[in-house]
FIMARGU-557658 format. One record per residue (C-alpha): residue in one letter; chain; z negated, x negated, y negated. Coordinates in steps of 0.001 Angstrom, whole numbers, plus 500000, padded with zeros to 6 digits. Each point is the difference from the previous one (the first is absolute). Last residue first. Layout:
// FIMARGU-557658
[rec a; A; [Z; X; Y]]
...
END
This chain:
// FIMARGU-557658
[rec x; A; [680291; 683236; 743489]]
[rec x; A; [502273; 497705; 497955]]
[rec x; A; [500684; 496315; 500510]]
[rec x; A; [502385; 498294; 497604]]
[rec x; A; [497494; 498916; 497361]]
[rec x; A; [500842; 498761; 496505]]
[rec x; A; [496723; 499159; 498274]]
[rec x; A; [499290; 500830; 496354]]
[rec x; A; [498827; 496737; 498443]]
[rec x; A; [496704; 500104; 498072]]
[rec x; A; [498108; 497943; 502603]]
[rec x; A; [502532; 497175; 499727]]
[rec x; A; [503544; 499246; 501078]]
[rec x; A; [501679; 497296; 497925]]
[rec x; A; [502218; 501022; 497063]]
[rec x; A; [503627; 499896; 498883]]
[rec x; A; [500753; 502336; 497078]]
[rec x; A; [503557; 501298; 500204]]
[rec x; A; [502117; 500040; 496845]]
[rec x; A; [503481; 499346; 501358]]
[rec x; A; [499906; 496436; 498737]]
[rec x; A; [496681; 499492; 501806]]
[rec x; A; [501407; 501192; 503300]]
[rec x; A; [503040; 497775; 499584]]
[rec x; A; [497866; 496930; 499210]]
[rec x; A; [497791; 500608; 503031]]
[rec x; A; [502956; 500396; 502346]]
[rec x; A; [501710; 496857; 498663]]
[rec x; A; [496876; 497929; 500594]]
[rec x; A; [499525; 501435; 503493]]
[rec x; A; [503550; 499520; 501310]]
[rec x; A; [499647; 496550; 501516]]
[rec x; A; [496467; 500711; 501219]]
[rec x; A; [501169; 503033; 502000]]
[rec x; A; [502953; 497943; 501250]]
[rec x; A; [497585; 497441; 501441]]
[rec x; A; [499433; 501881; 503267]]
[rec x; A; [498903; 497919; 503003]]
[rec x; A; [496495; 499098; 498898]]
[rec x; A; [499306; 503539; 498796]]
[rec x; A; [498422; 501532; 496897]]
[rec x; A; [501393; 503533; 500196]]
[rec x; A; [500841; 502647; 497421]]
[rec x; A; [498969; 503659; 499835]]
[rec x; A; [500146; 501477; 496494]]
[rec x; A; [497434; 502537; 498811]]
[rec x; A; [501798; 502098; 497401]]
[rec x; A; [498507; 502251; 497358]]
[rec x; A; [501322; 503512; 499559]]
[rec x; A; [503351; 501738; 500133]]
[rec x; A; [501383; 497415; 502370]]
[rec x; A; [503789; 499668; 499811]]
[rec x; A; [499972; 496905; 497796]]
[rec x; A; [497444; 498266; 502217]]
[rec x; A; [501880; 500738; 503226]]
[rec x; A; [503347; 498749; 498706]]
[rec x; A; [498316; 497007; 498380]]
[rec x; A; [498463; 498898; 503294]]
[rec x; A; [503258; 500297; 501928]]
[rec x; A; [501942; 498143; 497328]]
[rec x; A; [497399; 497221; 500086]]
[rec x; A; [500449; 499474; 503742]]
[rec x; A; [503769; 500024; 499620]]
[rec x; A; [499805; 497405; 497244]]
[rec x; A; [497777; 497726; 502109]]
[rec x; A; [502377; 500270; 502946]]
[rec x; A; [499527; 502244; 503024]]
[rec x; A; [500761; 498397; 503389]]
[rec x; A; [496412; 500038; 501231]]
[rec x; A; [499945; 503818; 500114]]
[rec x; A; [496720; 501860; 500431]]
[rec x; A; [497392; 497647; 498589]]
[rec x; A; [501827; 499512; 496680]]
[rec x; A; [500739; 503732; 499736]]
[rec x; A; [499351; 499994; 496265]]
[rec x; A; [497513; 502834; 499884]]
[rec x; A; [498913; 502919; 497833]]
[rec x; A; [497568; 502876; 500697]]
[rec x; A; [497221; 497947; 501597]]
[rec x; A; [496847; 500356; 502159]]
[rec x; A; [496526; 499363; 498637]]
[rec x; A; [496606; 500364; 501694]]
[rec x; A; [496738; 500374; 498126]]
[rec x; A; [496832; 498484; 501508]]
[rec x; A; [496585; 501507; 499227]]
[rec x; A; [498718; 499325; 503524]]
[rec x; A; [499872; 503677; 500990]]
[rec x; A; [503486; 500437; 498540]]
[rec x; A; [501335; 497241; 502258]]
[rec x; A; [498463; 501720; 503047]]
[rec x; A; [501521; 503344; 499041]]
[rec x; A; [503357; 498291; 499594]]
[rec x; A; [499685; 498666; 503548]]
[rec x; A; [499167; 503443; 501353]]
[rec x; A; [502918; 501511; 498066]]
[rec x; A; [502295; 497406; 501573]]
[rec x; A; [499473; 501626; 503406]]
[rec x; A; [499637; 497251; 502592]]
[rec x; A; [502660; 498299; 502096]]
[rec x; A; [501744; 498792; 496822]]
[rec x; A; [503663; 499091; 500432]]
[rec x; A; [501616; 502755; 497932]]
[rec x; A; [499206; 498677; 496516]]
[rec x; A; [499373; 502527; 497219]]
[rec x; A; [496989; 498143; 498591]]
[rec x; A; [502168; 496945; 499468]]
[rec x; A; [501409; 497551; 502561]]
[rec x; A; [496862; 497928; 499754]]
[rec x; A; [497698; 502317; 498026]]
[rec x; A; [499403; 498830; 496439]]
[rec x; A; [496468; 499473; 498705]]
[rec x; A; [498161; 499793; 496684]]
[rec x; A; [496262; 499441; 499450]]
[rec x; A; [499729; 496259; 500554]]
[rec x; A; [496513; 498535; 499436]]
[rec x; A; [501097; 496695; 498460]]
[rec x; A; [497937; 496855; 500671]]
[rec x; A; [503229; 498062; 500518]]
[rec x; A; [500078; 498514; 503507]]
[rec x; A; [496936; 501667; 501505]]
[rec x; A; [500946; 503352; 498460]]
[rec x; A; [503561; 499636; 501253]]
[rec x; A; [498782; 499389; 503560]]
[rec x; A; [497475; 502822; 499824]]
[rec x; A; [502640; 502543; 498940]]
[rec x; A; [502553; 498703; 502506]]
[rec x; A; [497497; 500292; 502871]]
[rec x; A; [498585; 503358; 498899]]
[rec x; A; [503483; 501510; 499908]]
[rec x; A; [500928; 498594; 503420]]
[rec x; A; [496735; 501121; 501625]]
[rec x; A; [500383; 503510; 498571]]
[rec x; A; [503535; 500215; 501404]]
[rec x; A; [498870; 498817; 503445]]
[rec x; A; [497171; 502531; 500020]]
[rec x; A; [502401; 502781; 499013]]
[rec x; A; [502335; 499354; 502904]]
[rec x; A; [503010; 497838; 500917]]
[rec x; A; [501207; 500105; 496380]]
[rec x; A; [499060; 496467; 498968]]
[rec x; A; [500768; 498382; 503342]]
[rec x; A; [503450; 501475; 500618]]
[rec x; A; [500862; 499627; 496319]]
[rec x; A; [499341; 496253; 499860]]
[rec x; A; [499381; 499243; 496314]]
[rec x; A; [497015; 497846; 501081]]
[rec x; A; [497577; 500399; 497070]]
[rec x; A; [501876; 502751; 498192]]
[rec x; A; [501197; 501169; 496573]]
[rec x; A; [497075; 499502; 497637]]
[rec x; A; [500242; 499613; 496224]]
[rec x; A; [499697; 497192; 497446]]
[rec x; A; [500984; 501154; 496525]]
[rec x; A; [501396; 497380; 497632]]
[rec x; A; [498105; 498184; 497263]]
[rec x; A; [501076; 496432; 500639]]
[rec x; A; [496603; 499196; 501521]]
[rec x; A; [500334; 502782; 502581]]
[rec x; A; [503441; 499054; 501264]]
[rec x; A; [499081; 496302; 499960]]
[rec x; A; [496925; 500697; 502168]]
[rec x; A; [502076; 501661; 502709]]
[rec x; A; [502672; 497311; 499451]]
[rec x; A; [497667; 497253; 501207]]
[rec x; A; [500190; 501521; 503485]]
[rec x; A; [503625; 498881; 500392]]
[rec x; A; [499135; 496590; 501467]]
[rec x; A; [497853; 501813; 502588]]
[rec x; A; [503192; 501256; 501708]]
[rec x; A; [499299; 503016; 502222]]
[rec x; A; [499856; 502130; 496870]]
[rec x; A; [497516; 502876; 499928]]
[rec x; A; [502051; 502799; 498439]]
[rec x; A; [500598; 500802; 496339]]
[rec x; A; [500808; 503017; 497882]]
[rec x; A; [500726; 498142; 496750]]
[rec x; A; [500098; 501937; 496736]]
[rec x; A; [501846; 498778; 496934]]
[rec x; A; [499320; 498891; 496435]]
[rec x; A; [502494; 499408; 497217]]
[rec x; A; [500349; 497266; 497374]]
[rec x; A; [503613; 499180; 500940]]
[rec x; A; [499231; 496347; 500649]]
[rec x; A; [496799; 501010; 501802]]
[rec x; A; [501863; 502330; 502369]]
[rec x; A; [502571; 497283; 500722]]
[rec x; A; [497235; 497458; 500699]]
[rec x; A; [498168; 502371; 502350]]
[rec x; A; [503211; 500658; 501957]]
[rec x; A; [500681; 496279; 500272]]
[rec x; A; [496474; 499347; 501317]]
[rec x; A; [500380; 502752; 502601]]
[rec x; A; [503205; 498413; 501345]]
[rec x; A; [498482; 498084; 502941]]
[rec x; A; [498372; 503247; 501058]]
[rec x; A; [496962; 502080; 499125]]
[rec x; A; [501006; 502625; 500649]]
[rec x; A; [500838; 503121; 502032]]
[rec x; A; [500666; 502387; 497103]]
[rec x; A; [500792; 499515; 496292]]
[rec x; A; [499462; 502828; 497510]]
[rec x; A; [501703; 500426; 496628]]
[rec x; A; [498440; 502964; 498228]]
[rec x; A; [502311; 501714; 497511]]
[rec x; A; [498762; 502258; 497204]]
[rec x; A; [501899; 502684; 498135]]
[rec x; A; [499520; 500965; 496375]]
[rec x; A; [503432; 498818; 498862]]
[rec x; A; [498596; 496955; 498269]]
[rec x; A; [501934; 498862; 496954]]
[rec x; A; [501789; 496733; 500568]]
[rec x; A; [498298; 496976; 498447]]
[rec x; A; [500598; 498771; 496464]]
[rec x; A; [499235; 496396; 499246]]
[rec x; A; [498928; 499436; 496409]]
[rec x; A; [500852; 496515; 498836]]
[rec x; A; [498287; 498191; 497158]]
[rec x; A; [501609; 496820; 498766]]
[rec x; A; [498013; 496971; 498888]]
[rec x; A; [502612; 497721; 501473]]
[rec x; A; [497703; 497810; 502087]]
[rec x; A; [496908; 502226; 500413]]
[rec x; A; [502088; 502951; 501159]]
[rec x; A; [497904; 503169; 499687]]
[rec x; A; [500324; 502788; 502555]]
[rec x; A; [499590; 503707; 499258]]
[rec x; A; [498206; 502232; 502548]]
[rec x; A; [502279; 502580; 501535]]
[rec x; A; [501368; 503187; 498488]]
[rec x; A; [501335; 502483; 502530]]
[rec x; A; [503715; 500630; 500092]]
[rec x; A; [502540; 502815; 500060]]
[rec x; A; [499030; 501376; 496592]]
[rec x; A; [501080; 503552; 499168]]
[rec x; A; [496642; 501437; 501021]]
[rec x; A; [498152; 497334; 498022]]
[rec x; A; [501516; 501194; 496709]]
[rec x; A; [499673; 496998; 497784]]
[rec x; A; [497159; 499602; 497517]]
[rec x; A; [497982; 497824; 502414]]
[rec x; A; [502945; 497673; 500576]]
[rec x; A; [498862; 497385; 497457]]
[rec x; A; [496605; 499765; 501679]]
[rec x; A; [500200; 496751; 501884]]
[rec x; A; [502223; 498302; 497493]]
[rec x; A; [497759; 500848; 497080]]
[rec x; A; [496910; 498912; 501904]]
[rec x; A; [501642; 496764; 501024]]
[rec x; A; [501034; 499271; 496439]]
[rec x; A; [496434; 500519; 498812]]
[rec x; A; [498731; 497767; 502783]]
[rec x; A; [502441; 497282; 499059]]
[rec x; A; [498934; 500241; 496373]]
[rec x; A; [496349; 499639; 500993]]
[rec x; A; [500923; 496954; 501975]]
[rec x; A; [500569; 500160; 503710]]
[rec x; A; [499120; 497028; 502119]]
[rec x; A; [496386; 501116; 500471]]
[rec x; A; [501155; 503129; 501778]]
[rec x; A; [501923; 498050; 502601]]
[rec x; A; [497059; 497745; 500723]]
[rec x; A; [497562; 502907; 500140]]
[rec x; A; [502284; 501902; 502349]]
[rec x; A; [500526; 496952; 502194]]
[rec x; A; [496267; 499283; 500129]]
[rec x; A; [499229; 503606; 500930]]
[rec x; A; [502537; 499884; 502803]]
[rec x; A; [498668; 496674; 501254]]
[rec x; A; [496445; 501303; 499896]]
[rec x; A; [501010; 503086; 501953]]
[rec x; A; [501815; 497877; 502576]]
[rec x; A; [496967; 497734; 500371]]
[rec x; A; [497734; 503019; 500357]]
[rec x; A; [502236; 501460; 502685]]
[rec x; A; [500064; 496676; 501814]]
[rec x; A; [496236; 499606; 499742]]
[rec x; A; [499427; 503540; 501203]]
[rec x; A; [502267; 499468; 503004]]
[rec x; A; [498335; 496680; 500844]]
[rec x; A; [496523; 501488; 499612]]
[rec x; A; [500945; 502901; 502272]]
[rec x; A; [501357; 497581; 502601]]
[rec x; A; [496896; 497832; 499786]]
[rec x; A; [497751; 503024; 500318]]
[rec x; A; [501901; 501164; 503067]]
[rec x; A; [499632; 496598; 501649]]
[rec x; A; [496305; 499859; 499146]]
[rec x; A; [499526; 503453; 501487]]
[rec x; A; [501830; 498955; 503183]]
[rec x; A; [497857; 496861; 500326]]
[rec x; A; [496808; 501995; 499471]]
[rec x; A; [501073; 502588; 502523]]
[rec x; A; [500598; 497293; 502582]]
[rec x; A; [496639; 498379; 499238]]
[rec x; A; [498295; 503370; 500411]]
[rec x; A; [501735; 500483; 503348]]
[rec x; A; [498938; 496525; 501131]]
[rec x; A; [496380; 500736; 499073]]
[rec x; A; [500084; 503411; 501647]]
[rec x; A; [501375; 498418; 503227]]
[rec x; A; [497601; 497016; 500067]]
[rec x; A; [496744; 501945; 500396]]
[rec x; A; [501265; 502117; 502873]]
[rec x; A; [501532; 496883; 501555]]
[rec x; A; [496696; 498118; 499762]]
[rec x; A; [498107; 502924; 501476]]
[rec x; A; [502472; 500265; 502861]]
[rec x; A; [499718; 496274; 500665]]
[rec x; A; [496196; 500238; 500105]]
[rec x; A; [500147; 502952; 502362]]
[rec x; A; [502358; 498088; 502303]]
[rec x; A; [497755; 496906; 499923]]
[rec x; A; [496910; 502076; 500784]]
[rec x; A; [501813; 501689; 502860]]
[rec x; A; [500979; 496600; 501405]]
[rec x; A; [496433; 498717; 499718]]
[rec x; A; [498683; 503091; 501788]]
[rec x; A; [502565; 499563; 502753]]
[rec x; A; [499078; 496319; 500364]]
[rec x; A; [496315; 500920; 500301]]
[rec x; A; [500825; 502606; 502612]]
[rec x; A; [501922; 497429; 502006]]
[rec x; A; [497180; 497435; 499757]]
[rec x; A; [497422; 502575; 501135]]
[rec x; A; [502228; 501140; 502865]]
[rec x; A; [500536; 496385; 501040]]
[rec x; A; [496228; 499318; 499931]]
[rec x; A; [499322; 503102; 502111]]
[rec x; A; [502651; 498983; 502501]]
[rec x; A; [498593; 496474; 500194]]
[rec x; A; [496452; 501340; 500479]]
[rec x; A; [501142; 502399; 502680]]
[rec x; A; [501938; 497250; 501792]]
[rec x; A; [496996; 497650; 499893]]
[rec x; A; [497712; 502709; 501345]]
[rec x; A; [502470; 500838; 502768]]
[rec x; A; [500215; 496343; 500953]]
[rec x; A; [496234; 499746; 500147]]
[rec x; A; [499710; 503117; 502165]]
[rec x; A; [502610; 498672; 502392]]
[rec x; A; [498204; 496613; 500237]]
[rec x; A; [496609; 501615; 500561]]
[rec x; A; [501412; 502304; 502721]]
[rec x; A; [501538; 497015; 501783]]
[rec x; A; [496703; 498082; 499868]]
[rec x; A; [498107; 503045; 501301]]
[rec x; A; [502510; 500405; 502842]]
[rec x; A; [499735; 496322; 500828]]
[rec x; A; [496172; 500171; 500041]]
[rec x; A; [500222; 503025; 502286]]
[rec x; A; [502394; 498174; 502326]]
[rec x; A; [497727; 496933; 500069]]
[rec x; A; [496996; 502219; 500731]]
[rec x; A; [501914; 501774; 502747]]
[rec x; A; [501053; 496693; 501503]]
[rec x; A; [496408; 498742; 499910]]
[rec x; A; [498771; 503190; 501652]]
[rec x; A; [502681; 499772; 502658]]
[rec x; A; [499068; 496401; 500714]]
[rec x; A; [496313; 500948; 500151]]
[rec x; A; [500783; 502821; 502422]]
[rec x; A; [502010; 497612; 502164]]
[rec x; A; [497118; 497558; 500070]]
[rec x; A; [497595; 502805; 500946]]
[rec x; A; [502300; 501055; 502806]]
[rec x; A; [500299; 496414; 501189]]
[rec x; A; [496264; 499552; 499958]]
[rec x; A; [499520; 503208; 501991]]
[rec x; A; [502630; 498868; 502482]]
[rec x; A; [498182; 496713; 500399]]
[rec x; A; [496657; 501693; 500361]]
[rec x; A; [501477; 502318; 502629]]
[rec x; A; [501347; 496990; 501872]]
[rec x; A; [496601; 498352; 499863]]
[rec x; A; [498281; 503151; 501327]]
[rec x; A; [502524; 500187; 502802]]
[rec x; A; [499372; 496387; 500866]]
[rec x; A; [496271; 500601; 500136]]
[rec x; A; [500543; 503034; 502136]]
[rec x; A; [502010; 497952; 502429]]
[rec x; A; [497461; 497234; 500055]]
[rec x; A; [497249; 502489; 500651]]
[rec x; A; [502028; 501569; 502779]]
[rec x; A; [500484; 496619; 501533]]
[rec x; A; [496383; 499149; 499633]]
[rec x; A; [499021; 503242; 501777]]
[rec x; A; [502426; 499438; 502750]]
[rec x; A; [498682; 496547; 500579]]
[rec x; A; [496546; 501463; 500302]]
END
């Protein structure tokens, strides 16, 4: 009996121990389950946070891209607008420029016409005033004096009859006889001007009632530019010589020559309104410094309707600085007298050479006394040209 109770007690204890172990196992399983649930919840929370951050980043990136594209579109619109404004402004500015140039040209033409008209009116007024001073008797006496040599043998006369002059103070009538023309013409040409002496040359020509031809360059001194207009307004011929007068540049090639001719032509046209048709090669058409065949340059001038002139008489004023005014004139006269035809005289209008000016009055008077007709170059003048094919 005791044994049976002992065994029962032992079994009961075993059963209790098993229940305790079972409870512990179940408790451990619950702890594991709770830990797993907590871990799962943490994983879900982490995944939600990552997904949220990615969504925010995507939205920010999309918004930045939209803003950037919008800025690009705005920039392109601004550029297109500026281009349209420029395209509209350029023609307007060009038209305004042309309008200003046309107004300037019109003003110059009007000034030239007004001056010519004023001179014509003055001439007419002087003639009318002089004519009104003569009485019928005076006119009869003038007619007799003017034609008293008609019965003379003109071949034996050494003079040409000039217009009679009436002295209002003494009432005397004087007939001034001029030397008979010898049939030869002399063209006084002045190269390289204008200079500080151009005004003196113009005055001497006016005092002797003769006209000259000025082959000019583009002066570096703007104070001299007035002489381009003075030459034209006083009735002389304005002609082209060079824009730069630098041989190495002018004759470097045909394009350089063309540029120089066009530059001096346009410059003179802007200053005076004259479309110059006459040209003189720097150094002459027979110069030895040109890098291009002169015949090509002459062909270009011909294509533009420009006639070039050399010379067959010269003073040497640009060759020897030591020559006096008399020596310069002697050289000119020697050439002129030996020429069988007309003479084109080469003189220079230079800042450093006043001897040409000093001898000009005497030269003109001598040429007139010897019967030469002094004229400016025009379209009827036979050119002297050194170059030959």
